[in-house]
C-alpha positions in Angstrom: 4.5 4.7 5.8 8.2 5.4 4.2 9.8 2.7 6.6 6.8 -0.2 6.4 6.3 0.3 2.7 9.9 0.0 1.9 10.4 -3.0 3.8 7.4 -4.9 2.9 8.4 -4.1 -0.9 11.8 -5.5 -0.2 10.7 -8.6 1.5 7.9 -9.1 -1.2 10.1 -8.3 -4.4 13.4 -10.1 -3.2 12.0 -12.5 -0.9 9.4 -13.8 -3.5 11.4 -17.3 -3.6 11.7 -17.8 -0.3 7.7 -16.5 0.5 6.5 -18.2 -2.2 7.8 -21.4 -1.5 5.6 -22.0 1.3 2.8 -20.4 0.1 -0.6 -20.9 -1.5 -0.9 -17.7 -3.8 1.1 -17.5 -7.2 4.4 -15.7 -7.1 3.4 -13.3 -9.1 1.1 -11.8 -6.8 3.9 -11.0 -4.6 5.7 -9.1 -7.3 2.5 -7.1 -8.0 2.0 -6.2 -4.1 5.6 -5.3 -3.7 5.4 -3.0 -6.8 2.6 -1.6 -4.8 4.7 -0.8 -1.6 7.2 0.6 -4.0 4.6 3.2 -5.3 3.3 3.8 -2.1 6.9 5.1 -1.1 6.7 7.5 -3.8 3.5 8.5 -2.9 4.7 9.2 0.6 7.3 11.4 -0.7 4.8 13.3 -2.8 2.5 13.4 0.5 5.4 15.2 2.0 5.3 17.6 -0.9 2.1 18.6 -0.2 0.7 17.2 -3.5 -2.9 16.6 -3.2 -3.0 14.0 -6.1 -0.8 11.9 -4.0 -3.5 11.1 -1.4 -5.9 10.0 -4.2 -3.4 7.9 -5.8 -3.0 6.3 -2.1 -6.3 5.7 -1.9 -6.7 4.0 -5.3 -3.8 2.0 -4.3 -5.3 0.9 -1.1 -8.7 -0.4 -2.7 -6.8 -2.3 -5.3 -4.7 -4.0 -2.5 -8.1 -4.8 -0.7 -9.3 -6.2 -3.7 -6.7 -8.4 -4.6 -6.4 -9.3 -0.7 -10.4 -10.6 -0.9 -9.7 -12.5 -4.1 -6.8 -14.5 -2.3 -9.3 -15.2 0.2 -7.8 -13.1 3.5 -11.2 -12.0 4.3 -11.7 -9.8 7.2 -8.3 -9.3 7.8 -8.2 -7.3 4.5 -10.2 -4.5 6.0 -6.9 -3.8 8.2 -5.3 -2.3 5.1 -8.1 0.3 4.9 -7.1 1.6 8.6 -4.1 3.7 6.7 -6.0 5.9 4.4 -8.5 6.3 7.2 -5.6 7.6 9.6 -4.0 9.7 6.6 -7.7 11.4 5.5 -7.8 12.3 9.5 -4.4 13.6 9.9 -4.5 15.4 6.5 -8.3 17.2 6.9 -7.0 20.0 8.9 -4.3 21.3 6.8 -6.1 20.3 3.2 -5.7 23.8 2.3 -2.4 24.2 2.2 -1.8 20.8 -0.4 -1.8 21.7 -4.0 
């Protein structure tokens, strides 16, 4: 999650001019998704610090990005973004009592 979100955030924020030049979507959407990627990096660090609230924020960010993807017309592929929270839940469930 750290590597993927960091790379994605850098691509969307720093490479916005290049990516938006051949895209049908407004350039502001790339900044929004890039900021969400940076938030996910912070949330991931908080998860390593055993913070339960970070999991719930991660779920909300995934839902918001899912809604953005649906509104952009991505369709069924938007469901792939919900796989991460499901996997995270399955990994955290046995250790849930250790989170504060």
